[in-house]
C-alpha positions as CSV (number, residue, x, y, z in Angstrom):
1,M,28.4,-35.5,360.5
2,T,25.0,-36.0,360.0
3,T,26.1,-37.9,356.5
4,G,28.5,-40.2,358.2
5,R,26.1,-41.0,361.1
6,K,23.7,-42.5,358.5
7,T,26.0,-44.2,356.2
8,T,27.1,-46.2,359.7
9,T,23.7,-47.0,360.5
10,I,22.6,-48.3,357.1
11,F,25.9,-50.6,357.0
12,L,25.1,-52.1,360.5
13,T,21.5,-52.6,359.2
14,V,22.7,-54.2,356.5
15,L,25.0,-56.6,357.8
16,C,22.5,-57.8,360.5
17,A,20.0,-58.2,357.8
18,L,22.5,-60.6,355.9
19,L,23.3,-62.3,359.5
20,A,19.7,-62.8,360.1
21,T,18.9,-64.4,356.9
22,I,21.6,-67.0,357.3
23,L,20.4,-68.0,360.1
24,G,16.9,-68.1,359.4
25,L,17.8,-70.3,356.8
26,T,19.8,-72.7,358.7
27,Q,17.4,-72.5,361.2
28,E,14.2,-72.9,358.6
29,W,12.4,-70.2,360.4
30,P,8.5,-70.2,359.6
31,P,7.1,-67.4,357.1
32,W,5.9,-65.3,360.1
33,A,9.4,-64.7,361.2
34,W,10.5,-63.6,357.9
35,A,8.0,-60.5,358.5
36,A,8.7,-59.5,361.7
37,L,12.5,-59.6,360.5
38,A,11.8,-57.3,357.9
39,V,10.0,-54.9,360.1
40,V,12.5,-54.9,362.2
41,L,15.2,-54.4,359.5
42,V,13.2,-51.0,358.3
43,G,12.1,-49.8,361.6
44,V,15.5,-49.8,363.6
45,P,17.5,-47.8,361.6
46,V,14.7,-45.3,361.2
47,A,14.4,-44.7,364.7
48,A,17.9,-44.8,365.2
49,I,18.1,-41.8,363.1
50,K,15.6,-39.8,364.4
51,I,16.5,-40.7,368.2
52,A,20.3,-39.2,366.9
53,A,18.8,-36.0,365.4
54,L,17.1,-35.4,369.0
55,R,20.1,-35.6,370.7
56,R,21.8,-33.2,368.5
57,G,21.2,-29.7,369.2
58,S,22.9,-26.2,368.9
59,L,26.0,-25.5,370.3
60,P,26.5,-24.4,373.7
61,A,26.8,-19.9,374.4
62,D,30.0,-20.2,375.3
63,F,31.4,-22.2,372.9
64,T,29.8,-20.2,369.8
65,N,31.7,-17.2,371.3
66,F,34.9,-18.8,370.1
67,V,33.3,-19.5,366.5
68,P,35.7,-17.5,364.1
69,A,33.9,-15.0,361.8
70,A,33.8,-14.9,358.1
71,P,36.8,-13.2,356.7
72,I,35.7,-10.0,354.8
73,E,36.3,-10.1,351.1
74,R,38.5,-7.5,349.9
75,R,39.8,-6.3,346.7
76,E,42.4,-3.7,345.3
77,Q,42.8,-1.8,342.0
78,H,45.7,0.7,341.2
79,V,45.5,3.7,339.1
80,S,48.1,5.9,337.5
81,G,47.9,9.6,336.4
82,V,44.7,10.3,336.7
83,A,44.2,13.7,336.1
84,L,42.3,15.9,338.4
85,P,41.5,19.6,338.4
86,S,43.2,22.5,340.7
87,R,42.0,25.9,342.0
88,W,43.6,27.1,338.5
89,P,42.3,26.7,335.2
90,D,44.3,24.4,333.0
91,Y,46.9,23.2,335.8
92,D,45.9,19.8,336.9
93,F,47.2,17.4,339.5
94,F,47.6,14.0,338.4
95,L,47.2,11.1,341.2
96,S,48.6,7.8,341.3
97,A,47.3,5.3,344.6
98,T,46.0,1.6,345.1
99,V,42.1,1.8,345.8
100,R,40.6,-0.9,348.0
101,W,37.2,-2.1,348.7
102,H,35.0,-4.7,350.4
103,P,31.6,-5.5,349.5
104,L,28.7,-4.7,351.9
105,E,25.7,-6.8,352.1
106,A,23.9,-7.7,349.1
107,R,20.3,-5.4,348.8
108,G,18.0,-7.5,347.0
109,D,18.8,-9.1,343.4
110,H,20.8,-6.7,342.5
111,C,24.6,-7.5,341.6
112,V,27.7,-5.3,341.4
113,L,29.3,-6.8,338.0
114,N,32.4,-4.4,338.2
115,P,33.3,-3.4,341.7
116,A,36.6,-2.0,340.8
117,G,34.8,0.5,338.4
118,L,32.8,1.4,341.4
119,A,35.3,1.7,344.0
120,V,37.8,3.9,341.5
121,E,34.8,6.4,340.6
122,A,34.0,6.7,344.6
123,V,38.0,7.4,345.5
124,L,38.3,10.0,342.2
125,D,35.1,11.9,343.1
126,R,36.1,12.5,346.7
127,A,39.8,13.1,345.6
128,R,38.3,15.9,343.3
129,A,36.4,17.1,345.8
130,L,39.3,18.4,347.6
131,T,42.0,19.4,345.0
132,E,39.4,21.7,342.9
133,Q,39.5,23.7,346.0
134,R,43.8,23.8,346.1
135,N,46.3,25.9,344.2
136,P,48.4,23.9,342.3
137,G,51.8,25.5,343.6
138,R,51.2,23.5,346.9
139,A,51.2,19.6,345.6
140,S,53.3,18.6,348.1
141,F,50.8,19.7,350.8
142,V,47.9,18.7,349.4
143,R,49.0,15.1,348.7
144,H,49.4,14.6,352.0
145,E,45.9,16.0,352.7
146,L,44.6,13.5,350.0
147,S,46.4,10.7,352.2
148,G,44.4,11.4,355.2
149,A,40.8,11.8,353.7
150,L,41.4,8.5,351.9
151,S,42.5,6.6,354.0
152,I,39.2,5.9,355.9
153,L,36.8,3.4,354.5
154,R,33.4,4.9,353.5
155,P,30.7,3.6,351.6
156,D,30.2,4.8,347.4
157,P,27.4,6.4,346.4
158,T,25.3,3.2,345.6
159,G,25.9,1.7,349.3
160,R,26.9,-1.7,347.7
161,L,31.3,-1.1,348.5
162,Q,33.5,0.6,351.3
163,V,36.3,2.3,349.7
164,M,39.5,3.7,350.8
165,A,42.7,4.3,348.9
166,E,46.3,4.5,349.7
167,N,49.8,4.6,348.5
168,I,49.0,7.6,347.5
169,T,51.4,10.5,345.0
170,L,49.9,13.6,343.4
171,T,52.4,15.6,340.8
172,L,52.4,18.3,338.3
173,Q,53.8,18.3,334.9
174,E,57.2,19.3,334.7
175,S,56.2,22.3,332.5
176,D,53.5,23.6,334.7
177,Q,55.9,23.6,337.2
178,Q,58.4,25.9,335.6
179,R,55.5,28.1,334.9
180,L,54.7,28.3,338.9
181,D,58.0,29.1,339.5
182,K,58.8,31.9,336.8
183,L,55.4,33.4,338.0
184,A,56.2,33.2,341.9
185,E,60.0,34.9,340.6
186,V,57.7,37.9,338.8
187,R,55.6,38.2,341.8
188,K,58.5,38.8,344.5
189,D,60.3,41.1,341.9
190,K,56.9,43.1,341.2
191,A,56.6,43.9,345.1
192,V,60.5,44.5,345.3
193,W,60.0,47.2,342.5
194,E,56.6,48.5,343.7
195,H,57.7,49.3,347.1
196,E,60.9,50.7,345.9
197,R,58.3,52.9,343.9
198,T,56.7,54.1,346.8
199,Y,59.9,54.8,348.5
200,E,61.4,57.2,345.9
201,Q,57.3,58.8,346.0
202,S,57.5,59.1,349.7
203,K,60.9,60.8,349.2
204,R,59.5,63.5,346.7
205,E,56.5,64.2,348.6
206,Y,58.6,64.5,351.8
207,L,60.7,67.1,350.0
208,G,58.3,69.0,347.7
209,D,55.4,69.0,350.2
210,D,57.0,69.0,353.7
211,V,60.7,70.3,353.4
212,L,60.8,72.7,350.2
213,K,56.9,73.5,350.9
214,D,58.6,77.0,351.7
215,T,61.7,78.7,353.0
216,G,60.5,78.4,356.5
217,S,60.2,74.7,356.4
218,A,63.6,74.0,354.4
219,V,65.2,76.7,357.6
220,V,63.9,74.0,360.1
221,W,64.9,70.8,358.1
222,W,68.5,72.5,357.6
223,L,68.4,73.3,360.9
224,A,67.9,69.6,362.0
225,K,70.4,68.3,359.5
226,N,73.4,70.5,360.4
227,D,72.5,69.6,364.4
228,N,71.4,73.4,364.8
229,Q,74.1,75.1,363.5
230,I,72.5,78.4,363.6
231,D,75.1,80.2,362.2
232,K,75.6,77.7,359.2
233,T,71.7,78.3,358.7
234,V,71.7,82.0,358.5
235,A,74.6,81.9,356.3
236,D,72.7,79.3,353.7
237,L,69.5,81.4,354.2
238,G,70.0,82.8,350.8
239,L,70.5,79.6,349.1
240,L,67.4,77.7,350.9
241,A,65.3,80.7,349.4
242,Q,66.8,80.1,345.9
243,I,65.9,76.3,346.1
244,T,62.8,76.9,347.8
245,S,61.6,78.9,345.2
246,A,63.1,76.8,342.4
247,A,61.1,73.8,343.4
248,N,57.8,75.8,343.8
249,N,58.3,77.4,340.6
250,T,58.0,80.9,342.1
251,D,60.1,84.0,342.8
252,I,62.3,84.9,345.4
253,P,59.9,86.9,347.7
254,E,61.4,90.7,348.2
255,R,61.8,90.0,351.7
256,L,64.8,87.7,351.1
257,Q,66.0,89.5,347.9
258,N,68.8,91.3,350.9
259,L,70.1,87.4,351.6
260,L,71.1,86.5,348.1
261,P,75.2,86.7,347.5
262,S,76.1,89.7,345.7
263,S,78.7,89.5,342.6
264,S,82.0,91.3,342.8
265,E,81.6,92.7,339.4
266,P,79.8,96.0,339.8
267,S,79.6,96.4,336.1
268,T,77.9,92.7,335.2
269,P,74.0,93.2,335.4
270,V,72.2,91.7,338.4
271,I,70.8,88.8,336.7
272,E,74.5,87.9,335.5
273,R,76.5,88.6,338.9
274,E,74.2,86.2,340.9
275,P,75.6,82.8,341.3
276,T,73.4,80.0,339.1
277,T,70.9,77.9,340.7
278,A,73.6,75.2,340.6
279,D,76.3,77.1,342.1
280,H,74.0,77.5,345.3
281,F,73.0,73.8,344.8
282,D,76.8,73.0,345.1
283,A,77.0,74.9,348.1
284,F,73.7,73.0,349.3
285,L,75.4,69.5,348.5
286,A,78.5,70.6,350.6
287,G,76.5,71.6,353.7
288,M,75.0,68.4,353.9
289,G,78.3,66.8,354.0
290,F,78.1,65.3,350.3
291,T,81.3,65.9,349.0
292,D,82.8,65.0,345.1
293,G,82.4,61.4,344.5
294,D,79.7,60.8,346.9
295,V,77.2,58.5,345.4
296,R,74.4,60.5,347.2
297,R,75.1,63.9,345.4
298,A,73.8,62.2,342.5
299,M,71.0,60.6,343.6
300,L,69.7,63.7,345.4
301,T,70.2,65.7,342.4
302,K,68.1,63.5,340.3
303,Q,64.9,63.9,343.4
304,I,65.4,67.6,343.3
305,A,65.7,67.9,339.4
306,D,62.2,65.8,339.1
307,I,60.5,68.4,341.4
308,I,61.7,71.3,339.8
309,R,60.5,70.0,336.5
310,T,56.8,69.3,337.8
311,Q,57.0,72.9,338.1
312,D,57.7,73.5,334.4
313,R,61.1,74.6,335.6
314,H,63.3,72.2,333.0
315,E,66.3,74.3,332.1
316,T,67.4,74.9,335.9
317,A,66.6,71.1,336.3
318,D,68.9,70.1,333.5
319,E,71.4,72.8,334.6
320,L,71.4,70.7,338.1
321,L,71.6,67.0,335.9
322,R,74.5,68.0,333.8
323,R,76.7,69.5,336.4
324,Y,75.9,66.9,339.0
325,D,74.7,63.9,337.7
326,P,76.0,64.1,333.6
327,Q,74.9,60.6,333.1
328,A,71.5,60.9,334.2
329,F,71.8,63.9,331.5
330,T,73.3,62.3,328.9
331,S,70.6,59.8,328.9
332,R,67.8,61.9,329.1
333,T,69.3,63.8,326.2
334,D,69.6,60.6,324.1
335,D,66.3,60.1,324.6
336,Q,65.0,63.6,323.2
337,L,67.2,63.4,320.4
338,E,65.6,59.3,319.4
339,E,61.8,61.0,319.9
340,P,60.6,61.6,316.2
341,E,59.5,64.8,315.4
342,H,55.8,65.3,314.7
343,P,54.6,66.8,311.5
344,R,53.1,70.4,312.2
């Protein structure tokens, strides 16, 4: 606007000078008139420009409120497949995102030659600080965490840019994901196996340390199992005494010897007239309601045999297995046959 005013003033001055010159020549002005005309032609434009400058002031305050702010310069850079460490060694996340930034006010004479490099570095530093604290099996959850953490404009370490990121994706290599899935399955199977083992150990401890600790404990347990059928329990006292003695690898107490069933053949030695442990165990299983064909017979037999074997009564344990759990006995026999003989 100022340049236009100056141009107009000069144009009018030249035009007036031409008209005055024509008039002076036709009227034959004296020399002093030409001098006065020159002074006027030079002074009038200068005065007009100064007056215009004085009249031109700053914009009113109300008007400046409506002046639009200068647009913020923004830039962006796409990064793809950048490896970031996770909490587990050798299991990396892979990040893809759109990095956005805008420059802050210049600081001194220092200029940023590659703002994209500074912006990408700042975003990756912020992302790495989060991913290295996370397990690789939670990639989808970590992606949402990154989306929130990187969505805020923050200054880069140099203070020259404000940086953020969007359109974030975070993945694992397919082979790493397969390994993690297998590890998860193994952990689940191990947990189930440990619970089963603990359950079996608990049952053994219950039978060996509580139920079959002595004949009295076995009698109380037998009463509870048979709904307080005292007559049946009294009839089975000899059986309970034998099982308790076998489980603890001890002899049957003399005070209980008369409870043992006697044989109908007097000519047979006492040790032969007595029924075997397996015979008594059959009555024991029947008394519990475990009839032939009940899968619980084999399970209980194996547990009792394991307890008896801890007392070095292997023959008795084998006898129970051979009669009531033939499959387990055959498997154990095959394992023993496959074991190599050690040279003496």
